[in-house]
N, C-alpha and C positions, 0 to 999 in steps of 0.2 A: 504493500500500500504506500510505501515511500516513493514509488514511481508516480509522478504527478498525473500521467495519462490514465493509469489504472485508478488512482484515487478519484479523479474527476468523473470517470465513468461510473464508479461506485456511487458517488453522491448524486449524479444525474438520475440514477436508477432508484435509489432508496430514500432520498430526502423528499419531504412533502412539497407539493407544487408551490404553496405559499412561501416556503423558505427559498426555493429555487428562484422565485420571482423577485426575491429581495437581495440575494447575494450574486456576485459576479464571479462565476467559476473560472473565467478566463484569467483571473488574477490569483488563482489558487496557488499556494506554495506550502511546502512542508517546513515545519519549524522544528527547532531542537528543544522546544519547551516540553516539560514533563510536569504535570500537575499532581502526580502521585507521590505520596509520602506515607511513612508510618505503616499502619496495618492495611492501608488500601493496597499496598503492593501484593498482599496475599490474595486480593480479590480481582484486581484489574491489571491489564497492560494497556497502555494508551499510545495513540499516535495523534499529534496535534497539528492541525492545518490552520492556515489563515487566508482570508480573502476579503476583498473590498465589498462594502455594501453598495448596491446600485444607487446612483445619483447622490453619492455622499463621499466625503473624504475619510470617513471612518471605516473600520474593518470589523470582522467577527472571527472568532475562533470556532473551529469545528473539531471536536474530539471524538475519535473512534475508540471506544472502550471495549476491549475483548475480555469477556467474562472467563476467568480462570477455571471456575468450578464447572463440573460436568453435570450438575444438577441444579434445579431452580432454587434460588435463595429468596425467601419471602421478604428479606430486608434489603434487597439490592437497590430499591428506590432511595432508602436512607443512605446507603453507601455512595450512590451516585450524587446525592445531595452534598455529601462530604467532599466528593471529588470536585464538584463545581465550586464550592466554597474555597477549596485549596487553590483552584485556578484564579479566582478573584484576588485571593490573598497574595498569590505570586505576582500578579500585576501591580498591586499596591506596593509590595516590597521592592519591585523594580522601579517604582516612582513614575509609573505610566498611567494615563487616564484609563478608566475601566472600559473594556470592550466586551461585548456579549460572548458567551460560551454556549455553543449548541452541542449537547451530548448525544452521541449515537452509540447505543449499547448493542453489541453483536454477541449473540449466544448460539452455540451449536451443540448443546448437550443432547443426551438421549431422550429426555422427556420434553413434551410440549410445556410451555410456560406462559402463564398470564402474569404480566408484571403488575404488582399491586402498589398503588400510591399510598401516601400517608393517610389519606382519607379512608382508603380501603382497610388499612391496618388498624384504624381506630374507629370501628363501626358504631360505637356507642357515643361518639362525639356530639355533645349538645350543639345545636345550630348557632347559638350565640358566641361560641368560641372558635368556630370554624375559621374565622378570619385570622386567627393567630397561628394557624398551621401552614407551614411552607408548602406551596404548590407550584410545580413547574413541569414542563413537558420534557420527556425523553423520547427520542426516536428509537424505539425498541425493535430489533430485528431478530426474530427466531427463525433460523434457516429451515427448520422443519416445516414451517408454514408456507414456504415457497415451493411451487411445483418445479419439476425438472425443466419444463419448457420455459418458465419465467427466468430461471437462472441461465439457461443456455441461450436465451434471446437477449441478453444484456447488451451485446454488441462488442464486447471486449473478450476475446476467446480465452485469454489468460485468466481474467477475473472470473468468467463463467466456470472454467475448469476448477480453479482454486476453491470457489464457494461450493461447487458440487462435491468436491472431495471433503470439505468441512461437513457438509450436510450428512454424508454417509460415512464419516470417519468411525462411527461406532457400529457400522453395519457392513462388514466386509463382503458379505454375499451380494448385497445390492450394489456395492461399489464395483465388484467384478463385472456385473451386468452393464454398468455404465462406463467401463474402462475404455471401450472403443470410442464412445462419444467424447469423453474427457480428454483423452490423449490424441484423438483424431482431429479435434477442432483446434488443438493448441498450436500447431506448427506451420502457420503461414510464413512466408519469407520474412527474415529479420527477427524471428522470435527465438533464436537459438539460446540466448542467455536465459530467457524466461523458462525455457523447457527444463533446464537443469534445476532451476529454483523450484519448479513445481514437482519434479521427480523427488528431490530431497524432501520437500514438504510432505509429499505423499508417504514416503518411507518412514518419516519420523512421526507423523501425526496418527496414521491409521493403525487401528488395532487389528493386525493381520498376521497370519501364519505363513511360513515359507511356501506351503503347497498352494495357498490362496494367491500369494504373490506370483507364483508361476502361472496361475490361471490368468491373471491380469496381463502378464507379459505376452502370453499367447494371443490375447485379444487385440493388442495395440498394433498399429501399422508398422511395417518393417523399418522404415526410416527412423521411427521413434524408438523401436526396440533396441537399436544399437546404443543410442544415448542413454536409455534406461539402464541397460546392463552395465555400461561403463561407469555410470554415476553410482549404481548400486555397489 
């Protein structure tokens, strides 16, 4: 995702239209910022991007948060709140004017997950004190909820393949069935460097046995098979 073209296609696909109408993705850049500290490191990894707001001199941060856990955590909304606060505190510490942070939470665990807000977590909350409870939006992406067609039609073959591998990382049998599509769409001209990244990613992420790996290798195109075997 530190490749700007990949990141731009990711945001074009998954950010809501009202956000896309407000930000200028042509100005998107990867930053070295990291808003994670303390115990948040046990929960998230993040990539922080920055882009201009349309018709404005100001910018916004867009943070992709990768959930480390492979299971739904009912308090992830609270943890994300802590992350956003850390981001604003980092801006204050740097002596800069505050700029908005848009959190995007990416989850690819085994179970489907409904992200609960603070209002959901405190169901007995009296109406008169609701206004004291922090409320903000998180763009929550559970890859299990996206069809294979939606992922493969993103328009960026590397991103489509990587997200499909994430989606089926806990289901090697289904991943074997998808191998031809995943690795067959990956290799247009000029994508050689990306190919090795994705192969390594597949080998490290997926819960797969040697015999299942051989099944994947048998299904992928010959020109990819050589790269796969040498990288393995």
